[in-house]
LOLOPA-223896 format. One line per field, with one value per atom (N, C-alpha, C): atom name; y, x, z; chain. Coordinates in steps of 0.2 Angstrom, whole numbers. Each point is the difference from the previous one (the first is absolute). Example, Ala and Ser with C-alpha at 12.3 -4.5 7.8 and 13.67 -1.06 7.14 Angstrom:
BEGIN
a = N;CA;C;N;CA;C
north = -28;6;6;5;6;5
east = 66;-4;4;-2;4;-4
up = 39;0;0;-4;1;3
c = A;A;A;A;A;A
***
This chain:
BEGIN
a = N;CA;C;N;CA;C;N;CA;C;N;CA;C;N;CA;C;N;CA;C;N;CA;C;N;CA;C;N;CA;C;N;CA;C;N;CA;C;N;CA;C;N;CA;C;N;CA;C;N;CA;C;N;CA;C;N;CA;C;N;CA;C;N;CA;C;N;CA;C;N;CA;C;N;CA;C;N;CA;C;N;CA;C;N;CA;C;N;CA;C;N;CA;C;N;CA;C;N;CA;C;N;CA;C;N;CA;C;N;CA;C;N;CA;C;N;CA;C;N;CA;C;N;CA;C;N;CA;C;N;CA;C;N;CA;C;N;CA;C;N;CA;C;N;CA;C;N;CA;C;N;CA;C;N;CA;C;N;CA;C;N;CA;C;N;CA;C;N;CA;C;N;CA;C;N;CA;C;N;CA;C;N;CA;C;N;CA;C;N;CA;C;N;CA;C;N;CA;C;N;CA;C;N;CA;C;N;CA;C;N;CA;C;N;CA;C;N;CA;C;N;CA;C;N;CA;C;N;CA;C;N;CA;C;N;CA;C;N;CA;C;N;CA;C;N;CA;C;N;CA;C;N;CA;C;N;CA;C;N;CA;C;N;CA;C;N;CA;C;N;CA;C;N;CA;C;N;CA;C;N;CA;C;N;CA;C;N;CA;C;N;CA;C;N;CA;C;N;CA;C;N;CA;C;N;CA;C;N;CA;C;N;CA;C;N;CA;C;N;CA;C;N;CA;C;N;CA;C;N;CA;C;N;CA;C;N;CA;C;N;CA;C;N;CA;C;N;CA;C;N;CA;C;N;CA;C;N;CA;C;N;CA;C;N;CA;C;N;CA;C;N;CA;C;N;CA;C;N;CA;C;N;CA;C;N;CA;C;N;CA;C;N;CA;C;N;CA;C;N;CA;C;N;CA;C;N;CA;C;N;CA;C;N;CA;C;N;CA;C;N;CA;C;N;CA;C;N;CA;C;N;CA;C;N;CA;C;N;CA;C;N;CA;C;N;CA;C;N;CA;C;N;CA;C;N;CA;C;N;CA;C;N;CA;C;N;CA;C;N;CA;C;N;CA;C;N;CA;C;N;CA;C;N;CA;C;N;CA;C;N;CA;C;N;CA;C;N;CA;C;N;CA;C;N;CA;C;N;CA;C;N;CA;C;N;CA;C;N;CA;C;N;CA;C;N;CA;C;N;CA;C;N;CA;C;N;CA;C;N;CA;C;N;CA;C;N;CA;C;N;CA;C;N;CA;C;N;CA;C;N;CA;C;N;CA;C;N;CA;C;N;CA;C
north = -112;6;9;5;2;6;4;2;8;5;7;4;6;3;4;1;6;6;1;8;0;5;-1;6;4;5;1;8;-1;9;-2;4;4;8;0;-2;-3;0;5;6;5;-1;-3;-2;5;1;4;-6;0;-3;0;-2;-1;-3;-5;-3;-6;1;-3;-1;-7;1;-5;-4;-5;-3;-4;-6;0;3;1;-5;-8;-3;2;-4;0;3;-6;5;4;5;6;5;-2;5;2;-3;-1;4;1;6;4;0;5;9;0;8;2;-8;0;1;0;-3;6;6;3;-1;1;-2;-7;-4;-7;1;2;4;1;3;5;-5;-6;-4;-5;-5;-4;3;6;3;2;1;-2;-7;-3;-8;-2;4;-4;5;3;7;-2;-3;-2;-7;-5;-6;2;3;3;4;6;2;-8;0;-7;-7;-2;-5;0;8;3;-4;-6;1;-8;1;-4;3;-3;3;-2;3;-2;-3;-8;-3;-2;-1;-6;3;1;3;-5;-6;-3;2;3;-1;-6;0;-4;-2;5;-4;5;2;5;1;1;-5;8;3;7;-1;-2;0;9;-1;3;-2;7;2;5;0;6;0;7;2;5;-2;6;2;0;6;4;1;3;3;-1;-2;-1;0;-5;-7;-1;-5;-1;-5;-3;-7;1;-5;0;-7;-3;-2;3;-6;-7;-4;-7;-5;-4;-3;-6;-1;-6;-5;-3;-5;-2;6;-1;0;-3;0;7;-2;6;2;-10;3;4;-1;2;7;2;8;3;-3;2;1;-5;1;4;2;5;6;2;8;-2;-5;1;4;-2;2;4;4;6;7;-4;4;0;-4;2;3;-2;6;5;3;5;4;-2;3;1;-4;0;4;3;5;7;2;3;1;-2;4;4;5;8;-1;7;0;1;-2;1;6;6;6;-2;5;1;1;2;2;-6;2;-4;3;2;-1;-5;2;-5;-4;-7;-3;-1;6;-3;-8;-6;-3;-9;5;-6;-5;2;-4;-5;-2;-7;-4;2;-5;-6;2;-4;-6;3;-3;-5;0;-3;-6;4;-7;-2;-1;-5;-3;1;-3;-5;2;-6;0;9;0;3;2;1;-3;-3;1;4;2;8;6;7;4;5;2;3;7;2;3;5;5;7;2;-1;2;5;5;10;-3;0;-3;-1;-6;-4;2;5;4;8;5;2;1;-5;-5;2;-2;-1;1;7;6;7;-4;2;1;-7;-5;1;1;3;6;8;3;3;-5;-2;0;-6;-5;7;5;5;8;-2;9;-4;-6;-4;3;-4;-2;7;4;10;2;-1;2;-6;-6;-5;7;1;5;4;1;8;0
east = -20;-3;5;2;4;-3;6;0;0;-2;-2;0;3;-1;-7;-4;-7;5;4;1;9;1;10;0;8;-2;9;3;7;-1;6;0;6;0;7;0;5;1;-6;3;-5;-6;-5;-6;-2;3;-3;-2;-6;2;2;2;3;-2;-7;-2;-5;-9;-2;-6;-2;-6;-3;-9;-1;-5;0;-1;-7;-3;-7;-5;4;-4;-3;-6;-4;3;4;5;3;3;3;-6;-8;-6;-2;4;-3;3;8;3;3;-3;6;-1;-2;-4;6;4;6;7;0;7;7;0;2;3;-6;0;5;-1;4;6;4;5;6;-5;5;-2;-3;1;4;0;6;6;0;9;2;-7;3;2;-2;-2;7;4;6;7;-4;6;0;-5;-4;7;-1;4;7;3;6;5;-5;3;-1;-6;-1;5;3;2;7;3;6;-1;4;0;-5;-7;-4;-3;0;-8;-8;-1;-7;-2;-1;-1;-10;-3;-4;-7;-7;-3;-6;0;-8;-6;-6;-6;-5;-5;-7;2;-1;-2;5;5;4;7;4;8;1;6;3;9;2;5;5;7;3;5;4;9;0;7;4;5;0;6;3;6;4;5;0;4;-6;-3;-6;-6;1;-4;-7;2;-10;-5;-6;-3;-2;-3;-4;-1;-9;-4;-9;4;-9;-5;-6;-3;-4;-2;-5;-2;-3;-2;5;-3;4;-2;-2;0;6;1;6;7;3;6;5;1;6;6;6;6;-4;-3;-1;-2;-3;-1;6;5;4;7;0;4;-2;-7;0;-3;2;3;8;6;5;1;-4;1;-3;-3;-5;5;5;6;5;1;8;-5;-5;-5;1;-3;-2;10;6;6;1;0;4;-8;-4;-6;2;-1;5;4;6;9;0;-6;4;-2;2;-2;-6;-5;-8;-3;-2;0;-5;0;-6;-5;-3;-6;-2;-6;0;-8;-1;-6;-3;-6;-8;1;4;1;8;3;6;3;-3;5;-7;-6;-2;1;3;3;4;-1;3;-5;-4;-6;-1;4;-2;7;5;6;-2;-6;-4;-2;-5;-3;6;5;4;3;1;5;-4;-6;-7;-1;1;-4;-6;-3;-7;-3;-6;-2;-5;-4;-2;2;0;4;-2;5;-3;-1;-7;-5;6;2;3;-3;6;-9;1;4;-3;-6;0;-5;-8;0;-3;0;-2;-1;-3;4;-4;-8;0;-6;-3;1;-5;0;4;-1;-7;2;-6;-7;1;-6;-4;5;-3;-2;4;-2;-8;0;-6;-5;1;-6;-3;5;2;-7;3;-4;-6;-3;-4;-7;5;-4;-3;4;-3;-7;4;-7;-4;-1;-6;-5;4;-3;-1;3;-6;-6
up = -41;4;0;-4;-2;5;3;7;0;2;-3;6;-1;7;1;4;0;3;1;2;-2;-3;1;2;6;3;-2;-6;2;5;8;1;1;-1;6;7;4;8;2;-1;2;1;-3;-3;-5;-3;-8;-6;0;-6;-8;-3;-7;-5;2;-3;3;1;6;-6;2;-5;2;-2;-2;-4;-3;-4;2;4;-5;3;5;2;8;0;6;5;0;10;-2;-5;-1;0;-4;2;4;8;3;6;-3;6;-5;-6;-3;5;0;5;6;1;3;0;-8;-3;2;-1;3;9;3;9;-3;-2;2;-3;-5;-4;10;2;2;8;3;4;-2;-8;-2;3;-3;2;8;5;4;2;-1;1;-2;-6;-1;4;3;5;5;4;4;1;-5;0;0;-4;-1;7;5;4;7;-1;4;0;-5;-1;-4;-2;-3;-5;-1;-7;-4;2;0;-5;-4;-7;0;-3;4;-10;2;-7;-1;7;-2;8;-3;5;-3;4;-3;6;-1;3;-3;2;-1;-7;-4;-5;-7;0;1;0;-7;2;0;1;-3;0;-6;-4;-1;7;1;-5;-5;-2;3;-1;3;-3;-2;-6;6;2;4;-1;-8;-5;1;-5;-2;6;6;6;1;-6;-3;2;5;-1;-4;-3;-4;2;-2;7;-4;-1;-3;8;-2;1;-3;2;-4;6;-2;5;1;6;6;-5;-4;-3;-6;-3;-5;3;-7;1;3;5;5;-6;0;-3;-8;-4;-6;3;2;1;1;7;1;-6;-2;-8;-4;-1;-3;3;4;3;-1;3;-1;-10;-4;-8;-2;7;-1;1;6;2;-5;-3;-4;-6;-1;-6;1;7;2;0;1;1;-9;-4;-6;-1;-2;-3;3;8;2;3;-3;5;4;-4;2;5;7;7;0;4;3;2;-2;-1;13;-2;11;-5;-1;-3;-6;-3;-6;-4;-6;-2;-4;1;-1;-8;-1;-3;0;2;0;-4;4;1;-4;-1;-4;-8;-2;-7;6;6;3;0;1;0;-7;-4;-7;-1;6;2;5;6;1;1;-6;-4;-6;-3;-2;5;6;5;2;2;1;7;3;6;-3;-3;2;-7;0;-6;-7;7;-6;1;-1;0;5;6;3;0;6;1;1;0;6;5;5;6;2;-5;1;-3;-4;-8;6;3;0;7;6;3;-1;-5;-2;-1;-5;-3;5;5;8;3;-1;6;-2;-12;-1;1;1;1;6;7;4;2;-5;2;-5;-5;-5;5;2;3;10;1;5;-2;-4;-7;-3;1;-2;6;4;7;2;-1;3;-5;-7;-4;1;2;4;5;3;6;1;-7;-1;-1
c = A;A;A;A;A;A;A;A;A;A;A;A;A;A;A;A;A;A;A;A;A;A;A;A;A;A;A;A;A;A;A;A;A;A;A;A;A;A;A;A;A;A;A;A;A;A;A;A;A;A;A;A;A;A;A;A;A;A;A;A;A;A;A;A;A;A;A;A;A;A;A;A;A;A;A;A;A;A;A;A;A;A;A;A;A;A;A;A;A;A;A;A;A;A;A;A;A;A;A;A;A;A;A;A;A;A;A;A;A;A;A;A;A;A;A;A;A;A;A;A;A;A;A;A;A;A;A;A;A;A;A;A;A;A;A;A;A;A;A;A;A;A;A;A;A;A;A;A;A;A;A;A;A;A;A;A;A;A;A;A;A;A;A;A;A;A;A;A;A;A;A;A;A;A;A;A;A;A;A;A;A;A;A;A;A;A;A;A;A;A;A;A;A;A;A;A;A;A;A;A;A;A;A;A;A;A;A;A;A;A;A;A;A;A;A;A;A;A;A;A;A;A;A;A;A;A;A;A;A;A;A;A;A;A;A;A;A;A;A;A;A;A;A;A;A;A;A;A;A;A;A;A;A;A;A;A;A;A;A;A;A;A;A;A;A;A;A;A;A;A;A;A;A;A;A;A;A;A;A;A;A;A;A;A;A;A;A;A;A;A;A;A;A;A;A;A;A;A;A;A;A;A;A;A;A;A;A;A;A;A;A;A;A;A;A;A;A;A;A;A;A;A;A;A;A;A;A;A;A;A;A;A;A;A;A;A;A;A;A;A;A;A;A;A;A;A;A;A;A;A;A;A;A;A;A;A;A;A;A;A;A;A;A;A;A;A;A;A;A;A;A;A;A;A;A;A;A;A;A;A;A;A;A;A;A;A;A;A;A;A;A;A;A;A;A;A;A;A;A;A;A;A;A;A;A;A;A;A;A;A;A;A;A;A;A;A;A;A;A;A;A;A;A;A;A;A;A;A;A;A;A;A;A;A;A;A;A;A;A;A;A;A;A;A;A;A;A;A;A;A;A;A;A;A;A;A;A;A;A;A;A;A;A;A;A;A;A;A;A;A;A;A;A;A;A;A;A;A;A;A;A;A;A;A;A;A;A;A;A;A;A;A
***
């Protein structure tokens, strides 16, 4: 069985997501409205581990069914995080994250801005597929969240119109 990640986050240590998305799995669909919150929380976990334990960086978190693998790039101060099933091979996912860091450094050798435009790093999704970290194309969390907000707004308007 080949192992793939459900979600992938590429974050500045400040919590700013450069690239974040889900592959459309059931796991991802259950929490897609929380990706922005998760990005900030994951960054905070990393900051806590560095602050509390000085030289230690967070590499893995095991939950009951999900595992989160972390890779920190101290040069660009970026976190690479993959969510995957606890049943998958963590070592393989970690090696893929190592390859993702190398690919990212080569593709974006310049200094990263403090702000980003939507879709600025979307071309990196193809690299993640070539590396084998993801199987299906990542759906941008920003687009997914925008669609979700539109759905909620449409349902809210419909409920008001139904009451009239």
